[in-house]
KEPA-602192 format. One record per atom (N, C-alpha, C): residue in one letter; x, y, z. Coordinates in pm, whole numbers, padded with zeros to 5 digits, always signed. Layout:
AXYZ;...
END
This chain:
M-02148-02737+01493;M-02101-02648+01386;M-02014-02537+01441;D-02059-02470+01548;D-01982-02361+01608;D-01846-02408+01654;T-01842-02530+01714;T-01715-02585+01761;T-01619-02604+01645;E-01675-02653+01532;E-01591-02675+01416;E-01532-02544+01365;K-01617-02438+01364;K-01571-02309+01313;K-01459-02253+01400;K-01467-02277+01531;K-01365-02225+01621;K-01230-02292+01600;K-01231-02408+01537;K-01107-02481+01513;K-01031-02428+01392;Q-01093-02336+01319;Q-01025-02280+01203;Q-00899-02206+01247;R-00790-02233+01176;R-00663-02164+01202;R-00614-02107+01070;I-00606-01975+01065;I-00569-01909+00940;I-00431-01844+00953;L-00349-01865+00850;L-00215-01806+00843;L-00217-01690+00744;I-00184-01570+00792;I-00170-01453+00705;I-00023-01440+00667;I+00002-01436+00537;I+00140-01431+00485;I+00164-01301+00410;A+00281-01241+00431;A+00327-01127+00351;A+00479-01131+00348;T+00539-01079+00242;T+00685-01085+00231;T+00754-00996+00335;T+00688-00885+00373;T+00751-00793+00468;T+00658-00763+00585;A+00720-00734+00700;A+00643-00700+00820;A+00563-00572+00798;S+00614-00482+00713;S+00542-00356+00687;S+00404-00382+00628;M+00391-00487+00547;M+00261-00517+00486;M+00162-00569+00590;I+00213-00635+00692;I+00126-00677+00803;I+00087-00556+00885;E+00185-00473+00918;E+00162-00358+01006;E+00070-00254+00941;Q+00086-00233+00812;Q+00012-00127+00744;Q-00123-00173+00691;F-00135-00301+00653;F-00255-00343+00581;F-00335-00457+00645;N-00284-00521+00750;N-00350-00643+00794;N-00394-00651+00940;I-00369-00548+01018;I-00413-00552+01158;I-00565-00566+01166;H-00636-00494+01081;H-00782-00503+01079;H-00828-00642+01037;N-00759-00701+00938;N-00794-00837+00894;N-00777-00938+01007;I-00670-00920+01084;I-00647-01009+01199;I-00762-00999+01298;K-00801-00875+01329;K-00910-00853+01425;K-01042-00912+01375;I-01068-00897+01244;I-01191-00952+01186;I-01193-01104+01203;L-01082-01169+01168;L-01074-01315+01182;L-01094-01358+01327;Q-01029-01287+01418;Q-01043-01321+01560;Q-01187-01303+01608;N-01254-01199+01561;N-01394-01176+01599;N-01486-01286+01545;L-01439-01355+01442;L-01516-01467+01387;L-01480-01598+01456;G-01399-01588+01562;G-01363-01708+01638;G-01252-01790+01576;I-01174-01729+01489;I-01067-01799+01419;I-00933-01772+01486;E-00851-01876+01498;E-00715-01860+01551;E-00626-01808+01438;V-00555-01697+01466;V-00475-01633+01360;V-00326-01651+01384;H-00257-01686+01276;H-00111-01692+01274;H-00062-01594+01168;V+00055-01537+01188;V+00114-01444+01091;V+00253-01492+01055;G+00281-01499+00926;G+00414-01535+00878;G+00468-01427+00788;T+00583-01370+00824;T+00642-01265+00742;T+00789-01250+00777;N+00858-01158+00709;N+00999-01134+00737;N+01011-01015+00833;F+01029-01046+00961;F+01045-00941+01062;F+01187-00885+01061;K+01284-00965+01012;K+01424-00921+01013;K+01453-00819+00903;K+01387-00835+00789;K+01395-00737+00680;K+01254-00684+00658;P+01213-00585+00741;P+01071-00551+00752;P+01012-00465+00641;G+01091-00426+00541;G+01035-00349+00430;G+01034-00200+00457;T+00916-00138+00448;T+00908+00009+00454;T+00891+00062+00596;I+00903-00023+00697;I+00903+00024+00835;I+01041-00002+00896;T+01070+00063+01007;T+01200+00047+01072;T+01206-00084+01150;S+01328-00126+01184;S+01346-00248+01265;S+01279-00233+01400;S+01281-00112+01455;S+01217-00085+01583;S+01066-00108+01575;L+01005-00060+01467;L+00861-00081+01448;L+00828-00228+01425;S+00920-00298+01360;S+00901-00442+01338;S+00898-00518+01472;K+00987-00476+01563;K+00988-00536+01698;K+00859-00503+01772;N+00813-00379+01757;N+00687-00339+01821;N+00569-00416+01764;L+00576-00447+01634;L+00470-00526+01571;L+00461-00664+01635;K+00575-00724+01662;K+00575-00855+01731;K+00504-00845+01866;K+00536-00737+01941;K+00472-00718+02072;K+00321-00700+02057;T+00281-00624+01956;T+00138-00601+01930;T+00067-00733+01898;L+00129-00812+01811;L+00070-00941+01773;L+00057-01034+01894;K+00160-01032+01978;K+00158-01116+02098;K+00043-01075+02190;K+00025-00943+02208;K-00085-00892+02292;K-00220-00931+02235;M-00227-00938+02102;M-00353-00974+02035;M-00380-01124+02039;G-00282-01200+02088;G-00299-01345+02092;G-00272-01412+01959;V-00187-01348+01879;V-00152-01400+01746;V-00015-01465+01752;Q-00006-01586+01699;Q+00125-01652+01690;Q+00194-01604+01563;Y+00317-01553+01577;Y+00388-01502+01458;Y+00509-01590+01429;H+00545-01594+01301;H+00653-01682+01254;H+00743-01606+01158;Q+00874-01621+01176;Q+00971-01560+01085;Q+00976-01641+00954;L+00951-01573+00842;L+00966-01634+00710;L+01075-01556+00637;D+01174-01626+00585;D+01291-01559+00528;D+01273-01520+00382;F+01166-01443+00355;F+01140-01392+00221;F+01250-01297+00177;S+01278-01295+00046;S+01364-01194-00014;S+01275-01085-00071;R+01333-00965-00089;R+01260-00863-00166;R+01274-00900-00313;G+01178-00862-00393;G+01183-00897-00535;G+01135-01039-00556;I+01195-01108-00654;I+01146-01242-00687;I+01221-01353-00611;G+01333-01320-00548;G+01408-01419-00471;G+01474-01524-00560;S+01567-01599-00503;S+01632-01707-00578;S+01555-01837-00553;H+01583-01938-00636;H+01516-02068-00620;H+01542-02125-00480;K+01667-02113-00436;K+01706-02167-00304;K+01631-02095-00192;E+01628-01961-00199;E+01560-01882-00096;E+01410-01911-00093;N+01351-01920-00211;N+01206-01943-00219;N+01168-02083-00171;K+01256-02180-00199;K+01231-02317-00152;K+01236-02324+00000;L+01330-02247+00059;L+01340-02240+00205;L+01210-02186+00265;V+01157-02077+00208;V+01032-02018+00259;V+00916-02114+00240;L+00911-02181+00125;L+00806-02280+00101;L+00807-02387+00209;N+00926-02436+00241;N+00939-02539+00346;N+00898-02484+00483;Q+00933-02357+00510;Q+00895-02294+00637;Q+00742-02288+00650;I+00676-02247+00542;I+00530-02235+00544;I+00464-02372+00561;C+00512-02469+00485;C+00456-02605+00496;C+00473-02661+00637;S+00586-02631+00699;S+00612-02676+00836;S+00514-02612+00934;I+00486-02481+00916;I+00389-02412+01002;I+00250-02473+00985;I+00213-02499+00858;I+00081-02559+00830;I+00067-02693+00901;E+00172-02774+00892;E+00168-02909+00952;E+00170-02902+01105;T+00258-02820+01159;T+00275-02812+01305;T+00151-02757+01375;Y+00093-02651+01317;Y-00017-02581+01385;Y-00155-02614+01327;K-00157-02714+01237;K-00283-02757+01176;K-00359-02639+01115;I-00288-02564+01033;I-00346-02447+00965;I-00449-02496+00863;S-00566-02431+00861;S-00673-02474+00770;S-00688-02383+00648;G-00624-02266+00652;G-00634-02176+00537;G-00528-02067+00543;I-00501-02008+00428;I-00401-01902+00416;I-00465-01780+00352;H-00427-01661+00401;H-00457-01537+00330;H-00323-01473+00297;A-00287-01474+00167;A-00154-01429+00124;A-00159-01289+00063;H-00050-01214+00082;H-00035-01079+00029;H+00102-01067-00036;S+00115-00968-00128;S+00238-00938-00201;S+00265-01045-00307;P+00325-01005-00422;P+00342-01101-00532;P+00414-01230-00494;L+00531-01217-00429;L+00606-01338-00393;L+00533-01417-00284;G+00475-01345-00188;G+00396-01412-00084;G+00280-01488-00143;G+00221-01429-00248;G+00109-01494-00315;G+00150-01620-00389;I+00266-01615-00453;I+00314-01731-00529;I+00353-01846-00435;I+00439-01816-00337;I+00485-01923-00248;I+00371-01971-00158;G+00285-01878-00115;G+00170-01916-00035;G+00079-02011-00110;R+00059-01986-00239;R-00028-02074-00319;R+00039-02209-00346;R+00170-02207-00361;R+00240-02336-00376;R+00223-02421-00250;A+00238-02354-00134;A+00225-02426-00006;A+00083-02477+00013;A-00016-02395-00016;A-00156-02435+00001;A-00191-02552-00090;H-00139-02547-00215;H-00164-02655-00310;H-00099-02785-00262;K+00025-02772-00215;K+00100-02889-00168;K+00035-02953-00045;M-00015-02866+00046;M-00072-02916+00172;M-00224-02933+00165;N-00281-02901+00048;N-00424-02919+00024;N-00511-02841+00122;I-00482-02711+00138;I-00566-02625+00221;I-00612-02505+00139;K-00709-02434+00189;K-00770-02321+00118;K-00677-02200+00118;I-00683-02121+00009;I-00601-02000+00005;I-00676-01883-00061;L-00665-01768+00004;L-00710-01640-00050;L-00585-01559-00081;Y-00589-01486-00193;Y-00475-01400-00228;Y-00526-01260-00257;T-00472-01162-00184;T-00503-01021-00212;T-00393-00963-00298;A-00429-00920-00419;A-00334-00854-00509;A-00335-00705-00478;H-00225-00655-00425;H-00214-00512-00394;H-00164-00437-00518;G-00222-00472-00631;G-00180-00412-00759;G-00102-00513-00840;F-00163-00565-00948;F-00091-00658-01035;F+00032-00588-01094;Q+00135-00668-01124;Q+00257-00610-01181;Q+00242-00585-01331;F+00125-00617-01384;F+00092-00585-01523;F-00037-00504-01518;F-00045-00400-01599;F-00163-00314-01595;F-00174-00237-01726;K-00294-00189-01754;K-00320-00114-01877;K-00229+00009-01881;G-00153+00020-01989;G-00060+00133-02000;G+00077+00100-01945;G+00092-00019-01884;G+00220-00060-01828;G+00310-00122-01934;P+00437-00150-01902;P+00531-00207-01999;P+00485-00343-02052;L+00504-00365-02181;L+00465-00490-02245;L+00537-00609-02182;K+00666-00587-02144;K+00743-00698-02087;K+00681-00747-01956;D+00616-00656-01880;D+00550-00698-01757;D+00431-00790-01786;W+00359-00761-01894;W+00250-00849-01933;W+00304-00985-01978;L+00412-00983-02054;L+00469-01108-02107;L+00527-01195-01997;I+00584-01130-01894;I+00646-01207-01784;I+00546-01243-01675;F+00472-01143-01625;F+00394-01162-01503;F+00252-01214-01524;F+00189-01181-01639;F+00053-01231-01659;F+00049-01384-01667;P+00140-01450-01744;P+00138-01598-01746;P+00162-01660-01608;V+00249-01595-01527;V+00275-01645-01391;V+00148-01638-01308;E+00079-01521-01314;E-00044-01504-01238;E-00153-01599-01286;W-00159-01620-01417;W-00258-01713-01474;W-00233-01854-01422;F-00105-01894-01420;F-00071-02029-01372;F-00114-02048-01226;Y-00078-01953-01141;Y-00109-01968-00997;Y-00256-01940-00965;A-00325-01874-01056;A-00469-01852-01035;A-00544-01984-01028;R-00491-02088-01093;R-00556-02221-01090;R-00554-02280-00948;W-00459-02231-00868;W-00447-02281-00729;W-00500-02178-00629;T-00582-02087-00676;T-00634-01980-00590;T-00783-02000-00567;D-00823-02016-00441;D-00966-02033-00411;D-01041-01901-00424;A-00977-01792-00385;A-01040-01660-00400;A-00932-01556-00421;L-00953-01471-00521;L-00863-01361-00551;L-00933-01231-00513;I-00865-01151-00429;I-00919-01021-00387;I-00838-00911-00454;T-00906-00821-00525;T-00838-00708-00588;T-00882-00579-00520;I-00793-00478-00522;I-00824-00356-00448;I-00843-00234-00540;N-00845-00259-00671;N-00883-00151-00763;N-00964-00209-00878;Q-01037-00122-00946;Q-01131-00165-01049;Q-01061-00228-01169;Q-00945-00173-01206;Q-00874-00226-01322;Q-00829-00371-01299;D-00772-00398-01181;D-00730-00535-01150;D-00848-00630-01143;Y-00961-00579-01095;Y-01083-00663-01088;Y-01128-00703-01229;S-01114-00611-01325;S-01149-00643-01464;S-01056-00751-01519;V-00926-00735-01491;V-00827-00834-01537;V-00852-00970-01473;A-00897-00968-01346;A-00921-01093-01271;A-01020-01185-01341;H-01108-01128-01425;H-01206-01210-01497;H-01143-01293-01607;F-01017-01264-01640;F-00945-01343-01740;F-00854-01448-01675;L-00861-01458-01542;L-00779-01554-01469;L-00866-01669-01418;P-00815-01792-01424;P-00897-01908-01386;P-00907-01933-01236;V-00952-01830-01161;V-00969-01846-01017;V-01109-01897-00987;T-01125-01961-00871;T-01256-02013-00832;T-01352-01898-00801;Q-01303-01798-00730;Q-01386-01685-00688;Q-01303-01557-00694;R-01367-01445-00729;R-01296-01317-00732;R-01380-01210-00665;Y-01310-01118-00596;Y-01377-01011-00523;Y-01308-00878-00550;Y-01384-00770-00537;Y-01327-00635-00538;Y-01358-00569-00405;I-01255-00516-00340;I-01276-00431-00222;I-01206-00299-00250;P-01264-00185-00210;P-01202-00056-00238;P-01087-00023-00144;G-00973-00082-00171;G-00854-00055-00090;G-00847-00134+00037;V-00774-00082+00133;V-00752-00153+00260;V-00816-00081+00377;G-00890+00026+00347;G-00961+00098+00453;G-00889+00223+00500;V-00960+00335+00499;V-00905+00462+00545;V-00990+00513+00660;D-00924+00571+00759;D-00994+00621+00878;D-01054+00759+00850;F-01183+00761+00818;F-01253+00887+00792;F-01292+00955+00923;K-01294+00879+01031;K-01343+00932+01158;K-01238+01013+01234;K-01112+01004+01188;K-01005+01073+01257;K-01008+01222+01222;N-01116+01286+01261;N-01136+01426+01224;N-01083+01521+01330;F-01012+01622+01285;F-00968+01730+01372;F-01058+01851+01346;S-01075+01935+01446;S-01150+02059+01424;S-01068+02150+01334;E-01132+02251+01277;E-01061+02344+01188;E-00946+02413+01262;D-00968+02446+01389;D-00862+02509+01470;D-00744+02415+01488;E-00775+02288+01517;E-00669+02187+01536;E-00589+02167+01408;R-00659+02165+01294;R-00591+02150+01165;R-00496+02267+01140;Q-00546+02386+01164;Q-00464+02505+01143;Q-00342+02507+01235;N-00363+02466+01360;N-00251+02460+01455;N-00147+02358+01410;L-00196+02240+01365;L-00105+02137+01315;L-00029+02187+01193;R-00099+02257+01106;R-00037+02312+00984;R+00074+02411+01020;I+00042+02504+01107;I+00139+02607+01147;I+00260+02544+01216;Q+00230+02454+01310;Q+00334+02388+01390;Q+00428+02305+01301;T+00370+02225+01211;T+00451+02136+01126;T+00533+02216+01025;R+00473+02319+00965;R+00547+02401+00870;R+00664+02473+00939;K+00641+02513+01063;K+00749+02577+01141;K+00863+02478+01164;Q+00827+02354+01203;Q+00929+02250+01226;Q+01009+02221+01099;L+00941+02229+00984;L+01007+02200+00856;L+01079+02322+00799;G+01059+02438+00862;G+01122+02560+00813;G+01056+02613+00687;V+00925+02586+00672;V+00850+02632+00555;V+00775+02760+00591;Q+00799+02866+00513;Q+00738+02996+00540;Q+00592+02998+00493;K+00520+03098+00546;K+00377+03110+00517;K+00349+03125+00367;D+00438+03197+00296;D+00415+03224+00154;D+00478+03119+00062;E+00532+03012+00123;E+00593+02906+00042;E+00492+02794+00016;Y+00515+02723-00095;Y+00422+02619-00141;Y+00483+02482-00108;L+00417+02408-00018;L+00474+02281+00030;L+00414+02161-00045;I+00501+02089-00113;I+00463+01964-00181;I+00516+01849-00097;I+00435+01745-00080;I+00480+01626-00005;I+00466+01500-00090;S+00546+01400-00057;S+00528+01264-00109;S+00548+01169+00009;V+00464+01067+00017;V+00475+00968+00124;V+00498+00832+00059;G+00607+00765+00095;G+00634+00633+00037;G+00782+00600+00043;E+00812+00472+00032;E+00951+00429+00044;E+01037+00491-00065;L+01165+00504-00035;L+01259+00562-00130;L+01303+00451-00226;S+01225+00434-00331;S+01250+00327-00428;S+01222+00379-00568;K+01271+00307-00667;K+01248+00347-00807;K+01099+00343-00839;R+01028+00246-00782;R+00884+00232-00810;R+00806+00354-00763;K+00845+00410-00648;K+00773+00527-00595;K+00805+00654-00673;N+00917+00652-00749;N+00939+00752-00852;N+00956+00896-00800;H+01025+00911-00687;H+01050+01046-00635;H+01143+01126-00728;E+01223+01054-00805;E+01319+01120-00895;E+01248+01214-00993;T+01136+01168-01049;T+01063+01250-01146;T+01009+01378-01081;V+00966+01367-00956;V+00915+01484-00883;V+01028+01587-00866;L+01146+01538-00828;L+01261+01627-00810;L+01295+01698-00940;R+01295+01625-01051;R+01328+01684-01182;R+01221+01787-01223;A+01095+01757-01192;A+00986+01851-01225;A+01001+01981-01146;I+01035+01969-01019;I+01054+02088-00934;I+01173+02170-00985;A+01279+02101-01025;A+01397+02171-01080;A+01359+02247-01207;T+01272+02186-01289;T+01227+02249-01414;T+01152+02379-01387;L+01075+02384-01278;L+00993+02501-01247;L+01075+02622-01198;K+01195+02596-01148;K+01284+02705-01103;K+01213+02808-01015;N+01140+02755-00917;N+01065+02843-00825;N+01113+02816-00683;P+01193+02908-00625;P+01248+02884-00490;P+01141+02882-00380;K+01021+02928-00415;K+00911+02926-00316;K+00851+02786-00299;I+00886+02694-00388;I+00839+02555-00376;I+00930+02481-00279;K+00870+02419-00179;K+00944+02331-00088;K+00887+02190-00103;Y+00973+02089-00094;Y+00931+01950-00116;Y+00989+01862-00007;V+00903+01781+00057;V+00951+01686+00158;V+00899+01546+00124;I+00984+01448+00151;I+00949+01308+00127;I+00955+01233+00260;A+00847+01164+00294;A+00843+01082+00416;A+00856+00936+00376;G+00964+00872+00419;G+00984+00731+00386;G+01130+00692+00397;I+01153+00561+00400;I+01289+00508+00402;I+01305+00412+00284;G+01430+00383+00248;G+01449+00288+00138;G+01589+00294+00081;K+01617+00199-00007;K+01754+00181-00057;K+01796+00287-00159;E+01702+00369-00207;E+01737+00473-00305;E+01779+00605-00239;K+01791+00604-00106;K+01819+00730-00036;K+01943+00800-00088;N+02053+00728-00098;N+02180+00790-00140;N+02171+00848-00281;Q+02104+00775-00370;Q+02087+00823-00508;Q+02004+00951-00510;L+01900+00957-00426;L+01815+01076-00421;L+01891+01196-00363;V+01973+01169-00262;V+02055+01276-00203;V+02149+01334-00309;E+02211+01247-00389;E+02301+01291-00495;E+02226+01371-00602;L+02105+01325-00636;L+02026+01394-00738;L+01983+01533-00689;I+01948+01542-00561;I+01910+01673-00502;I+02027+01771-00516;K+02148+01724-00489;K+02268+01808-00504;K+02289+01846-00651;E+02278+01746-00737;E+02300+01766-00881;E+02204+01872-00938;L+02079+01870-00889;L+01977+01962-00938;L+01978+02096-00864;G+02064+02107-00762;G+02075+02231-00685;G+01951+02259-00600;L+01891+02153-00546;L+01766+02168-00470;L+01785+02152-00319;Q+01909+02164-00272;Q+01937+02140-00129;Q+01853+02228-00037;K+01825+02352-00081;K+01748+02444+00004;K+01597+02424-00008;Q+01556+02340-00102;Q+01412+02322-00126;Q+01359+02185-00084;V+01447+02087-00069;V+01403+01949-00048;V+01455+01892+00083;Q+01368+01817+00153;Q+01408+01745+00275;Q+01361+01601+00268;L+01448+01508+00308;L+01409+01368+00326;L+01386+01349+00476;L+01262+01314+00513;L+01224+01312+00654;L+01241+01176+00721;G+01270+01072+00642;G+01276+00938+00701;G+01135+00885+00727;Y+01126+00781+00809;Y+00995+00721+00837;Y+00921+00800+00944;L+00797+00837+00916;L+00714+00909+01013;L+00597+00821+01055;E+00582+00800+01186;E+00469+00718+01233;E+00338+00795+01224;D+00342+00924+01252;D+00221+01007+01249;D+00233+01107+01135;L+00143+01094+01037;L+00152+01178+00917;L+00051+01292+00916;D-00033+01301+01017;D-00140+01402+01017;D-00084+01543+00999;G+00018+01578+01077;G+00076+01711+01068;G+00126+01741+00928;L+00191+01641+00865;L+00246+01659+00731;L+00134+01684+00629;Y+00027+01605+00638;Y-00085+01624+00545;Y-00147+01762+00560;Y-00168+01806+00683;Y-00232+01937+00703;Y-00137+02052+00669;A-00008+02027+00676;A+00091+02131+00640;A+00103+02148+00490;A+00066+02044+00414;A+00091+02041+00270;A-00008+02124+00190;D+00041+02174+00077;D-00044+02239-00022;D-00076+02144-00136;L+00009+02043-00154;L-00008+01947-00264;L+00060+01816-00230;N-00005+01705-00263;N+00052+01571-00245;N+00082+01515-00384;V+00209+01491-00413;V+00245+01433-00543;V+00278+01286-00523;F+00201+01201-00590;F+00209+01056-00567;F+00209+00987-00704;V+00324+00991-00771;V+00329+00941-00909;V+00410+00811-00920;S+00376+00715-00836;S+00441+00583-00843;S+00425+00525-00983;K+00526+00450-01026;K+00517+00385-01157;K+00412+00274-01156;R+00399+00208-01041;R+00298+00102-01025;R+00240+00113-00885;E+00109+00105-00874;E+00045+00121-00743;E-00092+00055-00745;G-00117-00032-00646;G-00248-00096-00637;G-00358+00007-00617;L-00341+00090-00516;L-00438+00195-00490;L-00367+00326-00454;G-00261+00315-00378;G-00188+00436-00337;G-00247+00493-00210;L-00221+00421-00099;L-00279+00462+00029;L-00227+00599+00072;G-00100+00628+00043;G-00043+00757+00078;G-00112+00872+00006;G-00170+00842-00109;G-00247+00943-00182;G-00387+00957-00124;L-00452+00843-00102;L-00589+00843-00050;L-00597+00902+00090;D-00499+00870+00174;D-00494+00928+00310;D-00492+01080+00305;G-00415+01133+00209;G-00407+01277+00193;G-00539+01337+00144;V-00602+01271+00047;V-00730+01318-00007;V-00835+01328+00103;V-00841+01225+00188;V-00937+01223+00299;V-00913+01341+00393;R-00787+01385+00404;R-00754+01499+00491;R-00756+01632+00417;G-00807+01629+00293;G-00827+01754+00220;G-00709+01803+00141;V-00609+01716+00115;V-00490+01759+00039;V-00510+01732-00110;Y-00491+01833-00190;Y-00500+01818-00335;Y-00388+01725-00381;I-00414+01646-00487;I-00319+01541-00525;I-00291+01540-00674;I-00169+01500-00710;I-00136+01463-00847;I-00098+01316-00844;G-00166+01234-00924;G-00142+01089-00924;G-00119+01036-01064;N-00091+00906-01073;N-00063+00838-01199;N-00192+00775-01254;A-00229+00816-01374;A-00355+00768-01436;A-00354+00618-01465;N-00236+00556-01469;N-00227+00413-01501;N-00231+00323-01378;T-00274+00376-01264;T-00277+00299-01139;T-00418+00304-01079;G-00433+00236-00964;G-00560+00238-00894;G-00598+00374-00840;M-00507+00472-00848;M-00536+00608-00800;M-00654+00671-00873;K-00675+00627-00998;K-00787+00687-01073;K-00922+00645-01015;D-00922+00545-00926;D-01047+00505-00859;D-01096+00614-00763;Y-01003+00697-00712;Y-01047+00802-00619;Y-01014+00944-00666;I-00923+00959-00762;I-00902+01093-00820;I-01003+01105-00934;L-01126+01134-00895;L-01240+01124-00987;L-01261+01250-01070;N-01211+01362-01021;N-01231+01488-01093;N-01127+01590-01047;K-01129+01708-01111;K-01028+01810-01082;K-01049+01877-00946;D-01163+01850-00882;D-01182+01902-00746;D-01104+01818-00644;I-01064+01698-00682;I-00987+01610-00593;I-00839+01612-00630;G-00811+01608-00761;G-00671+01609-00803;G-00655+01598-00953;L-00531+01586-00996;L-00497+01574-01137;L-00422+01444-01161;L-00433+01391-01283;L-00366+01266-01318;L-00265+01290-01430;V-00147+01229-01418;V-00049+01235-01527;V-00058+01106-01608;K-00038+01118-01738;K-00044+01000-01825;K+00087+00922-01822;S+00198+00998-01813;S+00329+00934-01811;S+00402+00973-01682;P+00411+00882-01585;P+00467+00918-01454;P+00614+00956-01455;T+00686+00921-01562;T+00829+00953-01566;T+00858+01077-01652;D+00753+01142-01701;D+00769+01264-01782;D+00771+01384-01687;S+00890+01434-01657;S+00902+01543-01559;S+00843+01674-01611;N+00841+01691-01744;N+00781+01813-01801;N+00629+01814-01784;E+00567+01698-01808;E+00422+01687-01788;E+00387+01711-01641;L+00467+01651-01552;L+00443+01668-01409;L+00462+01815-01367;A+00564+01879-01420;A+00590+02020-01387;A+00469+02106-01426;K+00411+02079-01543;K+00292+02154-01588;K+00175+02132-01493;K+00157+02007-01448;K+00046+01975-01355;K+00068+02045-01220;I+00192+02048-01173;I+00222+02117-01047;I+00190+02265-01061;Q+00227+02325-01175;Q+00200+02467-01199;Q+00049+02494-01201;I-00027+02403-01263;I-00174+02417-01267;I-00229+02411-01125;A-00181+02315-01045;A-00228+02301-00906;A-00196+02427-00825;M-00079+02486-00849;M-00040+02607-00778;M-00126+02727-00819;N-00157+02735-00948;N-00234+02850-01000;N-00382+02842-00965;E-00434+02718-00960;E-00579+02700-00937;E-00602+02628-00805;K-00568+02693-00697;K-00583+02629-00566;K-00729+02591-00543;R-00753+02464-00517;R-00889+02414-00499;R-00906+02356-00360;E-01026+02367-00310;E-01059+02300-00183;E-01111+02162-00218;V-01048+02058-00165;V-01085+01921-00200;V-01227+01890-00153;K-01310+01844-00247;K-01448+01810-00214;K-01466+01660-00224;L-01497+01598-00111;L-01515+01452-00108;L-01661+01419-00135;N-01686+01342-00241;N-01823+01302-00269;N-01852+01163-00211;E-01973+01117-00230;E-02016+00989-00171;E-01932+00872-00222;Q-01881+00882-00345;Q-01803+00772-00401;Q-01674+00747-00322;I-01623+00851-00258;I-01501+00836-00177;I-01531+00761-00047;Q-01655+00770+00001;Q-01691+00706+00128;Q-01674+00554+00125;K-01679+00495+00005;K-01666+00349-00004;K-01528+00301+00041;F-01429+00394+00043;F-01294+00357+00084;F-01277+00357+00236;S-01383+00386+00309;S-01373+00395+00455;S-01338+00261+00518;Q-01273+00268+00634;Q-01235+00147+00707;Q-01357+00062+00738;E-01468+00128+00776;E-01590+00055+00813;E-01642-00027+00695;N-01642+00034+00575;N-01694-00037+00458;N-01603-00153+00418;V-01471-00128+00416;V-01376-00234+00379;V-01382-00349+00479;D-01389-00317+00608;D-01398-00422+00711;D-01525-00506+00694;K-01633-00440+00660;K-01761-00511+00639;K-01749-00608+00521;L-01688-00562+00411;L-01669-00648+00294;L-01576-00765+00325;M-01465-00737+00398;M-01370-00843+00433;M-01434-00945+00528;T-01518-00898+00618;T-01588-00990+00710;T-01672-01088+00630;N-01744-01036+00531;N-01829-01123+00447;N-01746-01221+00365;I-01631-01176+00315;I-01543-01265+00238;I-01490-01378+00327;Y-01442-01341+00446;Y-01389-01442+00538;Y-01498-01542+00580;K-01617-01491+00606;K-01729-01581+00645;K-01757-01682+00534;K-01762-01632+00411;K-01794-01719+00298;K-01681-01817+00268;E-01557-01767+00266;E-01445-01849+00222;E-01390-01942+00330;F-01385-01894+00453;F-01325-01975+00559;F-01428-02045+00650;L-01549-01989+00656;L-01650-02048+00747;L-01770-02103+00671;N-01761-02098+00536;N-01865-02156+00449;N-02004-02098+00470;Y-02010-01970+00509;Y-02142-01902+00514;Y-02184-01875+00371;E-02313-01879+00348;E-02364-01843+00214;E-02393-01694+00210;
END
C-alpha cells in the first residue's frame, strides 16, 4: 500500500505563476510530505501579479524543492478557443508523459481547462475556487454567464474547495462529488515583531514614504486592475479634501497608466504614491493607519487579512469573503457598494475619527497557516491517498 501511495503524481495548475508563488508553496510541501511527487503547470512567461524576476526565482525555488515545473500558455481572462485548446493539449501531454494521477487546479480558467483535461484523461481532480465570479450582491449577468459554466464543470469535479463561507453555501447547489470549506490560504500569525520593532518599522517606513507624524496613511495592496478598484479609493480621498491624508498602493498591473492619469486629474499628486511590487509588506502594514481593500470581487482578500493580523484597521467590501474576518467594528468597516466613492469617503472619515485598536478574537485564529495546512493535509489524504 505504501509503495502504491508513493507512486502518486499530482499536477498543480494555475493560470499565473503568481498564484503558485502566493498560494501554493504550502500545498506543494504538504503533498511532498505525504510522499507524493509534485508537478506544477502555470504561465511563467506572463506571471500575473508578480514580476518576471520573481517568476524566474519561483522556478529556482521549485527546482530546489524537487518539483518538476511546466510552462502552460494560459491567457489572462477567458482566453480564445485556440489558446485554450493549446493549453488543454499541453496539460494532457504532461499527464500522459509523467503518468500524472491527479490534478489540483486553481483560478477560473485553470479550473475549467484542468477539469476538461482530467475528464479526458480519466484522472482525479480537485478545484479550489478563489472566489466564484458570481456572488450574492454581484451583477446579474455574472450569475447568468458564470453559474451555468461552473454547474457544467462541477459534474467533472471530484472535490471542490471553497475559501469563504458564501461560496461554500453556493457549492451545495453544484453537482460536485465532494465539497470542502477552508478558511483562506493561510496567514502567518507567528511572524510577530516586538512592540519596539513595530514602532521602528513604522517610523522607518513612513520616513521612506515621506509621511509625516501627523499625517494619516491609507494603504491598498493588490494588482493595479479594475477588479481591485483603486479608482474608487482615489475618488473618495479627493472627496474628503484633506491634505493630511496620504495614500499608497503596492502592486503592479495594466491599469497603472490610467491610475496615474486619474491621480493628476483629481489633483492628488502630493498625496498618492504607486509603490510597484513589494516583496516585504511588513513595514507598510505597520506604517499604515488604515487598509482600504474594496475589490469588486474577492475570494477572501489576503491583502486585507494580512493587514488585520498585523493590527491594521480595514475597510472592505461586504459582498466578498472579507466579511468572514471583518466581524465587527473593532476589526474594520464594510461598504455595501464598492464603487460608491461617497459611501467609502464617509467610512474613511469614520475610521479617522474613531481610531480603534484592532482586537483579534478566536474566530480569526482559524485563518492561521497551521490550521489551513492541517485541513489541506486531510483533504489531500482523503482525495489523493484514499484515507478515510
